[in-house]
C-alpha positions in Angstrom: -0.2 0.7 -0.2 0.9 3.2 -0.9 -0.2 7.2 -0.8 0.5 9.5 -3.3 1.5 12.9 -3.2 1.1 15.7 -5.6 3.3 17.9 -4.7 2.8 20.9 -7.3 -0.3 22.5 -9.3 0.2 25.3 -10.8 -2.2 27.4 -13.3 -0.4 28.2 -16.3 0.0 32.1 -15.6 0.8 31.5 -12.7 3.5 29.0 -13.0 4.9 30.1 -9.6 1.5 29.4 -7.7 1.4 26.3 -5.9 -3.0 25.6 -5.9 -2.6 22.7 -3.1 -0.6 22.9 -0.3 1.5 20.5 1.6 -0.4 17.9 2.3 -2.6 16.9 -0.9 -2.3 13.4 -1.3 -4.7 9.9 -1.7 -7.7 10.5 0.6 -7.3 6.7 1.2 -3.8 4.3 0.2 -3.5 2.9 -2.5 -3.2 -1.1 -3.1 -1.8 -2.5 -5.8 -1.8 -6.7 -6.4 0.6 -7.8 -8.4 1.5 -11.2 -10.6 3.9 -12.7 -12.4 6.3 -15.3 -12.2 9.1 -15.4 -9.9 13.4 -16.6 -10.6 15.5 -16.3 -7.7 18.3 -16.4 -10.7 17.1 -13.7 -12.9 15.5 -10.2 -12.8 11.6 -11.4 -12.4 8.8 -8.7 -14.0 5.0 -8.1 -12.0 2.2 -6.3 -12.9 -0.9 -4.9 -11.9 -4.0 -2.6 -11.9 -4.4 0.3 -9.2 -7.3 2.3 -8.5 -6.4 6.8 -7.9 -8.9 7.1 -4.6 -9.9 10.7 -4.3 -7.3 13.6 -3.2 -7.8 15.2 0.2 -5.4 18.3 1.6 -5.7 19.3 -1.6 -7.1 23.2 -0.8 -9.4 25.0 -3.1 -8.0 22.6 -5.7 -9.5 19.6 -4.7 -12.9 19.4 -6.0 -11.3 20.4 -9.5 -8.4 17.4 -8.8 -10.4 15.1 -8.1 -12.9 15.7 -11.0 -9.5 14.4 -13.5 -6.7 12.5 -11.4 -9.2 9.7 -9.2 -10.1 6.5 -10.8 -9.6 2.3 -11.8 -7.6 1.1 -14.8 -3.7 2.4 -14.0 -0.9 0.1 -14.3 1.5 -0.8 -12.1 5.4 -2.6 -13.3 7.6 -3.9 -10.5 11.0 -6.0 -11.7 12.8 -7.4 -8.9 16.4 -8.4 -9.8 17.8 -11.2 -7.7 21.7 -9.9 -5.6 
């Protein structure tokens, strides 16, 4: 499980303004269930899909971000290499 944090969102005409502050992140942790064949001798690739939950603590940008960011069908790939 992990949180997605949005560290910056700025309007095009005011790139020096950060609309989300320092606490913008997913309202609940993201969970990814991955699958793939594990190998003890070569690199193993694991893949999965996940849903981005609604965002919280993003100031006035919360509502706008929640119209475009959250949703299902996001992909995740991880490669594990034995040492």
